[in-house]
C-alpha positions in Angstrom: 37.1 174.9 104.7 36.5 173.0 107.6 39.6 171.9 110.2 39.1 168.1 109.6 39.9 168.8 105.6 42.4 171.4 106.3 44.5 168.7 108.5 44.1 165.8 106.1 45.2 168.3 103.0 48.0 169.2 105.8 49.0 165.6 106.2 48.8 164.7 102.2 51.0 167.2 102.2 53.5 166.2 104.9 53.8 162.6 103.3 54.4 164.3 99.9 57.1 166.3 101.1 58.8 163.7 103.0 58.6 160.9 100.2 60.8 164.1 98.2 63.1 164.7 101.1 63.7 161.1 100.4 64.1 160.6 97.0 66.1 163.8 96.4 68.7 162.1 99.4 68.6 159.2 97.5 69.3 160.6 94.5 72.1 162.9 95.8 74.0 160.0 97.4 73.4 157.6 94.0 74.9 159.9 92.2 77.9 160.3 93.8 80.3 160.1 91.7 83.4 162.0 93.1 86.7 160.6 92.9 89.2 162.1 95.7 92.1 160.5 96.0 95.3 161.7 97.5 98.8 162.1 96.1 100.1 159.0 98.6 96.8 156.9 97.3 97.4 157.8 93.5 101.1 156.5 93.7 99.8 153.4 96.0 97.5 152.6 92.6 100.3 152.9 90.1 102.5 150.9 92.2 101.9 147.6 90.9 104.1 145.9 93.7 102.1 147.8 96.2 99.0 146.8 95.0 99.7 143.0 94.9 100.6 143.1 98.7 97.7 145.0 99.5 95.8 142.3 97.2 97.1 139.7 99.5 96.4 141.2 102.2 92.6 141.2 101.7 92.5 137.8 100.3 93.8 136.6 103.7 91.7 139.0 105.4 88.6 137.4 103.5 89.6 133.9 104.7 90.5 134.5 108.1 87.5 133.6 110.5 88.3 136.4 112.6 85.4 139.4 112.4 88.4 142.3 112.2 88.6 143.4 108.7 90.9 146.0 108.9 93.8 146.8 106.9 96.0 149.1 107.5 98.2 150.4 104.4 
């Protein structure tokens, strides 16, 4: 096999493995269904009054013309 032909094969293999790696990483992120919630987070999610307050804060932040959209709980 000539060196030119070998370089072409190496290039195609590199492209193939690169595409395969990208698909593998994409698959990992697409199928990430982790449901990790702290104890404090569970308490907040179960408290209807607290969730109503948080929803109001979110609505105010969305209406605000400010670029800062962080809500601290």
